N, C-alpha and C positions, 0 to 999 in steps of 0.2 A: 083552311082550304078541306076539302072533304075527301075522303077515300071510300066510296061506295056508300055514301049517305051520312059517314061518321065524321065530325070534325076532328083534324089532328094538327097541331103544330110537330116540329121538324124534330125539336129537343126540348125536354122537360124533366123536372126532377121526379123521381121515384116517390111512392107511398109513405118510405122511410123518410122523407124529408131532406135527404143530404146525397143519395147517390142520383146519377143522370141516366136518362133513357134516352136513347136516339134510334132512328131507323137507320136499319144497316142499309147504304145504298148499291153496296156491292151485290145485294142480294135480290135488288128489283131488278126486271118487272116480274120474275118468276115467284117469289113468294114475300111476303109483309113479314120481315123477321124484326122484331124490336130487341134492342141489346141495354143490358145494364152495366155502366160504368162506374166503377168506385175507386179509380185510385187515377193521377195526372199521367202516370204512363200509359195506362189504358186508353185514356182522352188522345195523348199524342201519337199512338199507334194507330185510332180512329182517324185522326185527320191526316195524317201522313199515308195510310191505305186507302182514303176516301171513302170508308164507311160513312163518314160526314163530310160534305164539301161545298163548294159554292163559297164565295167572298163572305158574305154577310153570315152566313152561318158557322163558317170557321172561326169568325170572331167572337160568337156567341159561344160557340163550343169550346175554343182557348178560356174564355172567363170562366167557365164552369170548369175547366181542367184546374184553373188555379184554386177554384174552391175545395176540388177533391185534394189537390195536395197541401191545403192548410187545414182538412179534416184529418191528414196523418200528423200533420207537423207544422206548427203555425209561427216557428222562429223564422227569423230575416234570413238565415242563410239558406235555408231550405224553400223557402218563397222565392228568392233570387235564382236559385237554382232551377226549381220547377219552371218558373217562367220562361229561363233562356232555351229548356229544353222544348216547352212548347213552341217559341218563337221560332225555332230552327227546323219545323216539320215541312211548311210549305211557303217558299220564298216569295211569289209571285203577289200575292193576294194581300193589299196593304190591309186590310179590315183586322187581321189576324194581330198585328203588330200594333195597330190603333188599340184592339180591345184590350191586348196586355198592359199597354201605358197607361190606359185610362184604369184599369185595375189596380197596378204598382203605385200610381198618383194618390190613390185613395188608400190603399193598405200600408203604405211607408209611413204615413201619417197616423197610423192607428196603432195602438198597444196590442202586443202579439195575443194576451187574453181576449179582447176584443176584436181582432181579425176576421175569424171565421162569420160571425153575424153579418159584418160589413161586406165579406167578399160576396154571400150569397146574396145580397140586399142589391150589390152594385152589377152582379152577374146578371139578377133578374130585371133589372133595370136595361140594361142594354140588349137584353132579348124584347122586353116590351118595346122598347124605342124602335127597334128594327121592324117590329108589325106595325107601329105607326106611320114609320116612315115607308113602307112598302105600299101599305092602303094608299097613302096619299101620290106615291107613284101612279097606283092605278087609275086615282082620281084626275091625274094631270093628263096621264097618258089617254086616257078612253077618250079625251075630246080628238086626238087623232084619226082614231077607229070611226067615230062616229061621222067626222068629216068625209070620210071616204066611201061611206054607204051609197049603192046605187040600186034601185028598184030591182025586185028579181034576181040578184045576186048577192052572195056573202061578200064581207069584206076578207081579203088573202092575206095573210099575215105571216111573212118569213122569219124564223128564228133559227137560231146556231145554238148548239148545246143545251145546257140547261140552267135557265135562269128563272124558275120558276120556285113554287114555295118551298120544295125542298131543298131549296139552294139557300134558303132564308130562313128565318124562323118562322114564318107566315107571310102568305100575298107573292112573292117572288117580287123580281125586279121587270123583265123584260117580259114576264107573262100576268102581273098585276095588272096592266090596261086590258089583259085581254081577258081576265077575269072578272073584272067589271065590265066589261062589254058582254059578255055571257050571261052575266047576273041580271044586266038590265034589259036583256033581250033581244041584243042586237046580234045579227046575223053574220058572224064571224066563225070563220075556218084557218087554220094553221097549217102552213107547210113546215115539218119538223124535219130538219138537216137530222141525217143519221149522226154526224158528229165522230167521225173516226179519229183517233184508235178507240179511243174507250167506249163509244157510242152511247155517249151520255143522252143525246137526243132522241135516238131510237128506242132506247132503255128507260130513260127517266121522264125525259120531256112528254113521249107519247104515252108513258104510263098514267102521270098525273093530271095529262088533260083528258085523257079517258076516263080517268076514275072518278073527275069533276063533272064529266058529261060534253065536253067541248070538241067539236067536230075538229077532226084535224087528219093529215096525209104524212106519213113517213116518205121521205124522200134521198136518195143518195147525194152526199155531200156536193156531188159536180153537176148535179140537176138544177141549182138554183139560179144560174145566169140563164138558161134556156127556157125557165118557166118567166124570168123576167122580160126577155126578148119577145115574149108572146102575151104579155101583157097579163099574166096569169099573177103578179104580185101586186099588191096595194102599196105596202110599204114593209120594210124591215124592221125589225125591234130585234136587239140582241141585249144581254147583259154585259159586266165588265168587271174584271179582279182589280183594275188598279185605272185611275184615269190622272193625268198630269193636269198640273194648274192651266197648260196651254192647250187642254182639249185632246191630247192625243189619250188612245183607248188601247189597254191590253186586255184581250179576252181568249177563249180557246182557240186553239190552231185552226185555221180556215176562215175565221172573222175577216181579216183583210181582204181576200180574194172574194168573199160576198160584198163587202164596201164596193171594191172595184167595179163588181158587175153590177151593182146598183146604181154607181155613178153613172156608167157607160149608159146606162136604159133610163135615166131619171127617176129612178125609183126613190123617196125619201128614205133613208138611213139613220133609224133613231138608236140612242144607248140609254137605256134606264138604270140607274144607280143611286143608291142612298147616298148623303155626303161623306159617310164614312168611309167610300171608298175612293175620295179624291186625295191623291198625295201632293199636299202643297208645297213639297220641299223641292218638285223636280220640275223639269219643263219640255225635257226632250225625250218622248217616250220610248223611241229606239235606242238610243244610246244609254239610259239610265236605268231603263226597267230591266230586271233580272228575270229571264226567260227559265222557267224550271224544265230539266232536261229529265225525262221520266224513262222509266226502264224500257229496253228496248224488247222485249217479251208484249209489251202492251201492242205492238205494231204486228210482232210475227205470230202472235195467238189469239185465238179469237173465242170466246165461251158463248154458247148458246144452249136452246133445250131441243133435245132429240126427239123424235116420233115418240120415243116410249115415255116421254116425260122427264126424260133424267137430264140432270145440267152437265155438259160436258165442255172441255178444252180441246180444241184443235190446233195445229200449226197450219199456216196459211202461206208459209214461204219456204223457199227450198233451203235445206240443210246447210249452214255455214253461211248463209248470205245476213250480211248484219242491218241494223236498222237504227237510223237516227229518231227522234222522238220529242223533238220540243212541244213543249204543253200549251204553249200560249205564242200568238204574235201581236203586233202592235198596228193599228190601224190610225192612220195619222188624222189629225183633227180636219184638215180639208176634204176629207171624203166623208165626216160625219155631219148628217142636216142638223143635228140637235142633240143636245142631253135632256133625260127626264128625270128630274129630283124630286127631293119630297118638296121642296119649296117651289116648284113649277118647272117650265121648260126655259132652254138658254142656247145660243148659240156656242158649238165646241170651240171657245177661244178664252184668252184671259179675260175681256172684257166681259162676255157672255157670263161667265162664272161668278164674277166678281159683281155684277149685277145683282146675281141671288145671294151672294157670300160675301157682303161689303166689310165684314168685321176680317175677311181674311187679306185686305189690302193691306 
């Protein structure tokens, strides 16, 4: 995808061939800050503090983090220690565990003196496969947008949080069909939920859509149901951090409420994901998916740009008031119209997923 006409990925190797470059997403939308990471500890900090975020990108970042670990020490003891450190950074997104398991499967069967080259090759493959998967999600999902076209008006898509190209290596999940539609010349407009408390819709989704030239409007989180009642939403497309084998979906907090509103107003509610986000080991998302509890300060404080251009953080709650901050919620499969994967679209059900992924039976 492009930033003001210049194509980017969200993670890449530096010119030195071993250190890793990322876009610091905590600095968006006010500045485009590129960070160079040179150790596993720095990568773990970047994941934990959400300098890199989004389930697919977290997986690729963890893979490159293990490369950085092996650059310092290729021994088995150090590799296992640093893999465990990276795995503990974010508990909900299954891609993190998947990517590290894939890396370790390759590296445990590789002699220490050959591990570094093998690690970088595997991490590059994970990143390239993510790009291909998300491009395919765009191809399968754009048909949903194309089918909703009406003369003289745009197709209005509502999305929640950020599931665009900066949440993946490129293209994105929920936004991949939107980018595909825009690139085809389809008149598409996006309602962008602000996504409190971190405002990842208002700051990240709006930024990347604007940078690529896609029409969009930021709305308060609570406005989506009103828009659906008045026929101003043609479909909802969101991403996800984990999907159970039964089709339950864990995504940014507030997604469940959007699914309820969509169900009540007969608005299609689609979830876009690469197959690496499916957790085939669990069936009940509400009972079995761990929900990350993030710091209360994300609720009590807000950061923005002042009239002078300075970036300031202010408190928006009374002193002494506590705050709860669950980062995700689970949308039951019964509220999901369907899933968009790199292999096509399917029902959010065990039968639907197994039709696309029969090897998982």
